[in-house]
N, C-alpha and C positions, 0 to 999 in steps of 0.2 A: 208429609215428611216429618220424621222425628228428629228435630234439630238437636236434641240432647244426645242422640246416638249417630250423629252425622259428621262427615268430613267433607270439606270442599277440596276437590282434586283439580288442580290447575295443570293441564296437559301441555307439555312441550312448547311453552312460550319462549322460544329461542330465536336468536338472530337469524339462523338459517331457515326458519319457517315463516318469518315475519316479512311480508312484502306489501305491495300496493293492494292486494286482495284481502289481506288479513290484519293489517296494522290497525284498522278501525276498532278492533276488540281490545287493544291494549288499555286505553283509558277506562273502558267498561270493566275490564278485569281488575284494574287497579282499584276502582271504587268498590267492586264486589268483595275483593280480598280485604280491603280496609274495613268494610262493614261486618263481614263475617268474623274477622279477627276481633273487632270491637265487641262483638256479641260473646266472645270467649269460646268460640268454636275453632277446632283445628283445621289448618290448611296444609295440604301436601302439594308440592310442586314435583312434576316429573320432568326429566330431561332425556331425550332420545340421543343415544350415542351410537353412531354407525361404526363399523370396524371393517378391516380388510377382509375380503372374501366373504362378506355377509351375504345373506340371501338378496338383499337390496342391490349389492354390487353384481352378484352372479345373474340374477333374473331381470333386473332393471337397468344394469350398467350405471347405477347411481352410487357415487362414492362421496357425496357431500356429508356434512355433519359428523366428520371424524375428528375435527380439531377446533379449538377456539380461534376466532371469536364466533364462528357459526354455532357452536354447541352451548354458548353462554346464554343464560336467561336475559331477555331484553332489559336494557338499562332501567326502564321505567318500573320494572317489577323486581329488580335485583335485590333491593333492600327488603322487600316483603318476602322474597324467597329465603333470604339469609335468616330471617326471624321466623320462618315457617316451622310447623311441627316436624316436618321432614322434607328433604329433597331426595327423590329416588331417581337414580340413573337406570335406564333400561335399554336393552339392545333390540327391542321389538316394539310392535304397536302398543301392546297392552300394559297397563299398570300391574297386571297380575304376573309379575315375576316372583321368584321365591321370596325375595325381600319384601315385595309389595304385599303378597299373601300373608306373610308373617306380621307385618305392620298392622294390617287390617284386623287380623285375628287377635293380636295382643291388645289393640286399642278397643276392640269390641264394637266397631262401627257397623251399623246395619244399613244406614242410608249413605250413599256416596253421590255427591253432587259434582258432575263433570262439566268442565268448560275448557276452552283453549283451542289449540290447533293440532290436528286438522279434524274437522267434524266428521268427514267420511272415512277416516282411517283410525288414528289413535284414540280420539274421543269415542267414536262409535264402538271400536273393538273393546275398549276398557269397559264401557257401559254394558255391552252384550256379555262380557265375561262376568261382570258383577251380577247381572240377571241370572246367568246360569249357575252361579255359586250361591244363590239365595239371598243376595243383598238387594236393596231397593235402589236401582240406578235412576238418576235424574240428569238430564242434559239441559244446561242453560243455553238456550238457542241463540240469544243475542250476545252471549259472552263466548261464543264459539265461532270459528271461521275456517275456511279452507284457503290454503295458500295457492290453490288452483282456481279460485274464483267462486263467485256467489252461486253459480249453477251447480257446482260440485258440492258446496255446502248444503244447498237445498236437497240434492240427491241423497246426501248422507242423512239428512233429517227424515226423508221418506223411508229409507231403510231402517232407521232407528225406530220409527213408529211401528214398523212391522216386527222388529226384533224385541223391543222392550215395552211397547205399548204407548199409545199417543198421549196418555195422561202423564207420562214420565218426561215429556218435553215441556219445559217451563221457561219463563223469562226471568231476568234479573229482578223485575218488580215482584214476581211471585216469591222469589227467595227473600227479598227484603221484607215482605209482609210476614213471612214465617219467622224472620229474625226480630221483628219489631218488639215483641214482649221482652226480649233479652237485652235490647239496646236501651241505654239510659236516655231519658228525655232531656232535651237541651235545657239549660238553666237560663232563664231570661232575667236580665238585670234591670 
């Protein structure tokens, strides 16, 4: 990973996707965002916003995440989102909306480090789109989850290995090792 040309992409950490299956990643993400930001690297949050007559409504009869508080970033990450490089709203699975594509191109990021909810859908789709557009996608496996449960998270990782390569699946510890040279050493008194 080229940390100098990378962004951390925090996918859809919203009240409507956070439940007993996915809540465990909130503190992991809070720590990761804190360290990534401390290293002077950009963080982007995405928010999924459903709408009336969306494909999700038409094909799944799913009309959630159309209004606050479901659409809000979880309280534990709200302050970090407010100070992020950007918060992108999206009406689909992927980060790669017109606004997302423009942001990535303008910033010149080559490596995109994905984490958040849901591993098998929005995280996976964004990483696969990054791969197809010539970026280096990374999925932080322990900072991602599925609101449908651990078996669905694991299934998403199986598909991710097939779509973007098994070496692209990393852990928070892997990311922190990459950031270590950029982080200031603690001062001992």
